[in-house]
KOLSE-714703 format. One record per residue (C-alpha): x, y, z. Coordinates in steps of 0.02 Angstrom, whole numbers, plus 50000, padded with zeros to 5 digits. Layout:
# KOLSE-714703
XYZ;...
# end
This chain:
# KOLSE-714703
500005000050000;501415012050042;502315008549879;500705011649783;500425027549883;502165033749837;501845031449651;500115039149669;500805054449759;502155056749627;500845055149490;499715067549581;501115080249601;501585078749417;499775079949360;499435095749461;500915104349379;500775098149200;498985092849159;497365102749140;496015099549268;494905089149153;496365077749109;496725075249295;494925069949324;495005057749178;496645049849238;496065047849417;494385040849361;495115027849244;496255020349377;494845016349501;493825009649355;495184996949317;495194992149500;493304989649495;493414978749339;494774968049418;493604964149564;492494954449443;493864941549419;494084938049605;493284921549654;492544920949827;491424908549917;490864905650097;491944895650215;491784877050184;491534878349995;492924875949869;492114886649736;490504895449691;489764879949605;489854870349769;488884884349852;487514883749719;487384864849738;487224866849926;485854879849907;484904868849783;485044853749898;484464863850048;483014870449945;482494852849899;482564847250080;481514862250131;480204858649999;480014840250038;480324840150225;478864832750321;478124824850164;479184809350150;480754806150051;481054811549873;480874793549820;479174792749900;478704808749813;479194801849645;478214786149685;476674796549722;476894805649557;476884788649468;475174784749540;474374800949484;472864791649413;472164789549585;472314808149621;471064821149567;472414833749518;473374832149356;475274829649350;475434847049275;474564854749426;475674845149546;477234850849454;476634868849458;476324867849646;478034860049674;478894873349570;478004887149664;478564879949830;480324877649766;480454895349700;479694902449858;480964893049963;482424899449858;481764917249862;481604916550051;483394910650079;484234927750057;482984935750174;483234922350305;485124923450286;485094942350304;483994941650457;485074928350537;486654938450502;485854954050576;485374945450739;487074937050752;487914953950725;486844962350859;487164948250982;489044948950956;489174967850958;488214969551122;489564959751214;490534971651330;492234965451270;491764971051094;490654986151127;491824995151248;493404995551138;492415000650984;491595014551087;493335020951132;493935021350952;492325030150901;492485043551035;494345045551001;493895051550826;492325061350869;493125071751007;494515078450893;493935092650778;494755090150609;495285106550528;496525099250404;495595107550260;495855124550341;497705120450360;497795115950175;497095132850126;498265141450248;499755132750170;499225136749991;498435153950011;499435161850152;501105152850142;500975151849951;501535133649945;501115125649779;499795112049777;500985101249675;502255102449818;500945096749943;500485082249830;502285076849809;502575079149997;501425064450025;502855053649964;503745057450127;502135053050217;502075035850137;503895032650180;503525037550359;502045025550358;503245011350315;504425017450451;502995017950576;502485000250529;504264993850552;504465003050717;502814996150781;503244978150737;505014979850803;504744988850969;502914991151013;501914975450976;502424967851143;501804983051237;500104985051316;498814992151197;498375006151317;500195011951321;500295011751131;498735022351115;499375034651246;500975036451144;499965039050984;498855052851055;500275061851143;501255061150979;499775068150881;499635082251008;501475086350981;501185086750793;499755099050820;500945109450925;502125110150775;500675116850671;500405130250803;502245134950787;502015135850597;500485147050608;501265158050742;502835160050632;503965155950780;505085145250670;505595159750558;506785167050686;507745150650684;507915150850494;506785135650464;505855136750300;503975134050291;504195119550171;505195109550297;503955112750436;502525106550326;503525092050256;504155084650418;502565088550513;501555078650387;502815064450386;502805062750575;500905063550581;500765049050457;502005038550556;501175041650723;499435038550653;500035021050612;500255017750799;498385020650819;497775012050661;498754995950680;498124992350858;496364995950795;496544983050655;497364970250769;496084972250908;494674971250781;495354954850717;495474947950893;493714953150941;492814945750789;491994929250840;492044914550718;490714914350585;490404933050562;492174939650550;491884949050387;490244956850440;490844962450611;492504968950544;491564979150414;490514986350556;492094990850652;492795000150501;491135008950476;491135014750657;492915021150639;492505030350477;490915037550552;491915044450698;493155052650577;491735060150475;490895067350630;492585074250684;492685083350517;490945090650546;491515096250719;493045104350641;491955113350514;490835119950654;492355125950752;493065134450597;491415143450573;491355148750756;493135155550746;492765164350581;494085154450486;493985154950297;495105154250144;495585172350173;495465173750362;496685164250473;496845175650625;496105162950745;496915147650667;498185145850809;496755145950934;495835132550836;497405121850833;497585124151020;495825117551046;496225102950931;497795098951031;496835098551195;495465087751118;496795075651054;497275071951234;495475069251295;495305050951236;496745046051352;495565048551499;494395034951431;495685021351401;494855010851537;493695005051396;495164995851318;495524978851400;497044980951512;497874964451467;497784966551277;499434969151187;499874974051008;500164955950955;499054948450820;498744932750923;
# end
């Protein structure tokens, strides 16, 4: 993923500098389209089946059992069809009734499967050892107002940094993501999960402090260029964010009970994304309250100060994370 991100960032930086806007939209629409088409060639089937044809055979067999259950075996049914002279109904009517039952059974299978999955998901999610950690990750995103969009406009409109530079700077971010992954696996995965998350949030607060230094222009007196402040601040933020994301993925994998791993993991990711989205809404509300806009950045340092304090708030709720859990995958 990091290698792909590096090439994507380089392509984005080149495109912003050398291509018209409509060409950029075409290029970055074609690439996801190829990814979508490639998904059609991925074979997938439920656990216990070797391929999709086995699954269809299983469904057909289950449908037959459902249709004829309680009415004798299929052999007996065929035998009764052979003696249709003694029945008042014609063989065509019996076949029609059988087909209707068969089709109705097949049509009801997806509904029953969906309902069963929903109840299994609710039962699993209501367990305290699952609900409490996911509540912490949700609140850890909701309580932090995200004003990264305001920072982007500050860097481009006030500091006059080129958008192509910011796109290419993401290359450093992807390298730092690989560095963060290596550091986590080398030094942190044996640590308690609570300690890792404390380190992550304190580190993110320090990164926000660097943004405050950038906005306050305190670095100028030391001869540090704006580009380096933006570059290394973004790189460190990507690396430290990995110390929060990797424990989330590992803990999610540990919490998923057998049988509904995919469904519950998708719910975990949705909860995490919902928290990030609500944090962006909170950041937009704070930017509006502080009168921050593309041409007005007077209160940006104050907004970053509020963001830094909010970044430390989730540390006070770490009791929701099981104390004995470590960063190991198993």
